[in-house]
C-alpha positions as CSV (number, residue, x, y, z in Angstrom):
1,M,3.4,95.9,117.0
2,T,6.5,98.2,117.8
3,L,8.7,99.4,115.0
4,A,12.1,101.0,115.9
5,G,14.2,102.0,112.7
6,R,16.6,104.8,110.9
7,I,14.3,107.3,109.0
8,W,15.0,107.7,104.6
9,K,13.2,110.8,103.9
10,F,12.2,111.1,100.2
11,G,9.4,113.7,98.8
12,D,7.3,114.6,97.3
13,H,4.9,112.4,95.0
14,V,7.4,109.8,94.5
15,N,6.3,107.1,91.4
16,T,6.2,103.5,92.3
17,D,8.3,103.5,88.7
18,L,10.8,105.1,91.4
19,I,10.2,102.7,94.1
20,M,10.1,99.6,91.5
21,P,12.1,100.5,88.3
22,M,11.3,98.9,84.7
23,R,14.7,96.6,84.6
24,A,14.0,95.1,88.3
25,I,9.8,94.0,87.2
26,S,10.5,90.9,85.4
27,L,13.9,90.1,87.9
28,P,12.9,87.4,90.6
29,R,11.5,88.4,93.5
30,R,14.1,87.9,95.5
31,E,16.4,90.4,93.0
32,R,13.5,92.8,92.5
33,P,15.1,94.5,96.0
34,R,18.4,95.3,95.2
35,W,17.2,97.8,92.9
36,A,14.8,100.1,94.5
37,F,15.3,103.9,94.5
38,S,18.3,103.3,91.8
39,A,17.9,105.9,89.5
40,D,17.5,108.6,92.5
41,R,20.0,106.8,95.6
42,P,21.5,104.1,93.1
43,D,22.9,101.7,95.5
44,W,20.8,103.3,98.3
45,A,18.8,99.4,98.8
46,S,22.7,97.8,100.2
47,T,21.9,100.3,103.0
48,V,19.1,99.3,104.1
49,R,19.1,98.4,107.5
50,P,15.9,95.7,108.1
51,G,12.9,97.8,110.8
52,D,14.1,101.5,108.5
53,I,12.1,103.4,108.0
54,I,10.7,105.6,104.6
55,V,9.2,109.0,105.7
56,A,8.3,111.1,102.6
57,G,5.7,113.7,101.9
58,E,2.4,114.2,100.0
59,N,1.0,111.3,98.1
60,F,4.2,109.1,98.4
61,G,3.2,106.0,95.3
62,T,2.0,107.0,93.3
63,G,2.1,105.4,89.5
64,S,1.3,101.6,89.0
65,S,-0.1,98.9,90.7
66,R,4.0,97.9,90.0
67,P,4.3,95.7,93.7
68,A,6.2,98.5,94.9
69,A,5.5,97.6,98.6
70,E,6.6,94.0,98.3
71,V,10.1,95.9,96.8
72,L,10.2,97.7,100.2
73,K,8.5,94.8,102.4
74,D,11.0,92.5,100.5
75,L,14.1,94.9,101.3
76,G,13.7,95.3,104.7
77,I,11.2,98.5,104.7
78,G,9.6,98.4,108.3
79,C,7.6,101.3,107.7
80,V,6.1,103.4,105.8
81,L,5.3,107.2,107.5
82,A,3.9,110.0,104.7
83,E,2.6,112.8,105.1
84,T,0.2,111.2,103.2
85,L,0.3,108.2,100.6
86,N,-1.7,107.4,97.1
87,G,-4.7,104.8,97.7
88,L,-3.6,101.9,95.2
89,F,-0.6,102.2,96.9
90,L,-2.1,101.6,100.4
91,R,-3.6,99.1,99.5
92,N,-0.5,97.7,98.0
93,C,1.2,97.7,101.4
94,V,-1.3,96.0,103.0
95,N,-2.3,93.1,100.7
96,Y,2.2,92.5,101.1
97,A,2.0,93.2,105.0
98,L,4.1,96.4,104.5
99,P,3.5,99.2,107.9
100,A,2.5,102.6,106.5
101,L,0.3,105.6,107.3
102,E,0.0,109.2,106.8
103,V,0.6,111.1,109.2
104,R,0.3,115.0,109.1
105,G,4.4,116.4,110.4
106,V,5.8,113.7,110.2
107,V,8.3,115.3,107.3
108,D,9.2,118.2,109.8
109,A,9.1,115.8,112.5
110,V,11.9,113.8,111.9
111,A,15.2,113.8,109.5
112,E,17.8,111.7,107.9
113,G,19.3,108.7,109.9
114,E,17.4,109.8,112.7
115,E,16.2,107.1,114.7
116,I,13.1,106.9,115.5
117,E,9.8,104.5,117.4
118,V,6.0,103.8,115.9
119,I,3.5,101.6,117.5
120,F,1.7,100.7,114.4
121,E,-2.1,100.2,116.1
122,Q,-3.0,102.8,117.6
123,G,-1.1,105.2,115.0
124,V,1.6,107.2,117.3
125,I,5.1,107.9,116.1
126,R,7.5,108.8,118.5
127,N,11.0,110.3,117.7
128,R,12.5,110.1,121.6
129,A,15.8,112.5,120.3
130,R,13.7,115.0,119.7
131,G,11.0,114.5,122.3
132,T,8.9,114.6,120.4
133,E,5.2,112.2,119.0
134,L,3.2,112.9,116.5
135,R,-0.2,110.8,115.6
136,A,-1.6,109.4,112.9
137,E,-4.9,107.4,112.5
138,P,-4.9,103.6,112.2
139,W,-6.0,101.7,110.3
140,P,-9.0,99.3,110.9
141,A,-9.1,96.0,112.7
142,M,-9.8,93.8,109.6
143,L,-7.9,95.5,107.6
144,L,-4.5,94.6,111.1
145,D,-5.4,91.2,110.8
146,V,-4.6,91.1,107.2
147,L,-1.0,92.3,107.9
148,H,-0.9,90.5,111.2
149,A,-1.2,87.3,108.9
150,G,1.6,88.5,106.4
151,G,-0.5,89.4,104.0
152,L,-3.3,89.0,102.2
153,L,-2.8,85.5,100.7
154,A,-1.3,84.5,103.4
155,L,-4.7,85.2,105.2
156,L,-6.8,83.9,102.6
157,E,-4.9,80.3,101.9
158,A,-5.1,80.4,106.3
159,K,-8.7,80.9,105.7
160,G,-9.2,78.5,103.4
161,L,-10.4,80.5,100.5
162,L,-7.6,79.9,98.7
163,L,-4.9,77.3,97.9
164,P,-0.8,77.6,99.6
165,E,1.9,78.1,96.0
């Protein structure tokens, strides 16, 4: 899967409470994405285009197990690239089929607004404007199966292990 999109940059230790604020938790799923990062970047969600890519520093997605990855996926974010990802957030990325990779050096390799390409299964990140390429450890086959199925619940339904909703 090759993803291409415009970069949005965030710093270190971005908390799931910032990604998905408390006011969004009780809303219907379709209404939650408009609140993404609203405390830090009001109206940011309205400027996101489908396929845009988040680039962040250390420990992106720290905090609670709230479905912040689902909100980003529903907003149209195509991929999350971070120096490091919080383990619980990464697991939720897998569960909700949001591509996410840990990529050392990514913060310095891109600027907000630049377009990059991610060859996800190979862990290749290309910034054609700068002529640079980074490598990340790709997801193992088992996790790629979940991603390609559309998330954990979709995979379990497809295998007959869970009744469809």
